[in-house]
C-alpha positions as CSV (number, residue, x, y, z in Angstrom):
1,X,120.7,112.3,95.8
2,X,121.9,114.5,93.6
3,X,119.5,117.2,91.3
4,X,121.0,119.6,88.8
5,X,119.3,123.2,88.4
6,X,116.0,123.0,86.2
7,X,115.6,119.2,86.4
8,X,112.4,118.1,87.7
9,X,111.4,115.0,88.9
10,X,108.2,113.6,90.5
11,X,107.5,113.6,94.5
12,X,107.1,109.9,93.5
13,X,110.6,109.1,92.3
14,X,112.2,111.1,94.6
15,X,110.8,109.2,97.7
16,X,111.9,106.3,95.4
17,X,115.4,107.2,95.3
18,X,116.1,108.3,98.5
19,X,114.4,105.1,99.9
20,X,117.1,102.9,97.7
21,X,119.2,105.2,99.1
22,X,119.1,104.8,102.4
23,X,118.0,100.8,101.8
24,X,114.1,101.0,102.5
25,X,113.1,100.2,99.0
26,X,113.1,96.4,100.1
27,X,111.6,96.1,103.2
28,X,108.9,98.6,101.4
29,X,108.2,96.2,98.3
30,X,107.8,93.1,101.0
31,X,105.1,95.3,103.3
32,X,103.4,95.8,99.8
33,X,103.6,92.5,98.5
34,X,102.4,91.2,101.8
35,X,99.3,93.6,102.2
36,X,98.3,93.0,98.1
37,X,98.2,88.8,99.1
38,X,94.3,89.6,99.6
39,X,94.1,91.7,97.2
40,X,95.3,89.7,94.8
41,X,93.8,86.1,95.8
42,X,90.7,87.7,97.3
43,X,89.0,87.3,100.5
44,X,88.1,83.7,100.4
45,X,91.5,82.9,99.8
46,X,92.8,85.0,102.7
47,X,90.2,83.3,105.5
48,X,92.5,80.5,105.1
49,X,95.9,82.4,105.2
50,X,97.3,82.3,108.7
51,X,100.9,84.1,108.1
52,X,103.0,85.8,105.5
53,X,106.6,86.2,105.8
54,X,108.8,86.9,103.0
55,X,112.9,85.5,103.6
56,X,115.3,85.7,100.9
57,X,112.6,87.0,98.0
58,X,110.5,83.7,98.9
59,X,107.2,84.2,99.9
60,X,106.1,81.9,103.1
61,X,102.4,81.3,103.3
62,X,101.2,79.5,105.9
63,X,97.8,78.2,105.1
64,X,94.4,76.2,107.2
65,X,93.2,74.5,104.3
66,X,95.1,71.8,102.3
67,X,92.4,71.7,99.3
68,X,93.8,75.2,98.9
69,X,97.3,75.1,99.7
70,X,97.4,72.2,97.0
71,X,95.7,74.1,94.2
72,X,97.9,77.5,95.2
73,X,101.0,75.7,94.5
74,X,99.8,74.2,91.5
75,X,99.5,78.3,90.6
76,X,102.8,79.1,92.2
77,X,104.8,80.5,89.4
78,X,101.5,83.4,87.8
79,X,100.7,83.9,91.4
80,X,104.6,85.1,91.8
81,X,104.0,86.9,88.7
82,X,100.7,88.3,89.9
83,X,101.9,89.8,93.7
84,X,105.4,91.1,91.7
85,X,102.4,92.8,89.3
86,X,100.5,94.5,91.7
87,X,103.1,95.8,93.5
88,X,105.5,96.8,90.1
89,X,108.9,95.5,91.4
90,X,110.8,92.1,91.6
91,X,110.4,91.2,95.3
92,X,109.5,87.3,95.9
93,X,110.8,84.9,93.4
94,X,109.1,81.8,94.8
95,X,106.7,81.3,97.1
96,X,106.3,78.3,99.7
97,X,102.9,77.0,101.1
98,X,103.0,75.6,104.5
């Protein structure tokens, strides 16, 4: 991280730059996105959510309700957008419901 004298940056910008340089930005954003699942979809959906994992920009979600699985499957693209927007980063490109 090179900074010239007189160049001011916020602490958030410096932390983001450091995470990017150390290769921590992607895992941190993935963690934030998984944590955002219950905030974006609510506690009712969280009750039926068994497992969340991200591999190669795909969120894998294990659900205990087939009815909910079908409903979320129909809104998959919208959910991808909402989750990425929530963490302010392009973390996932798709969701697979199991």
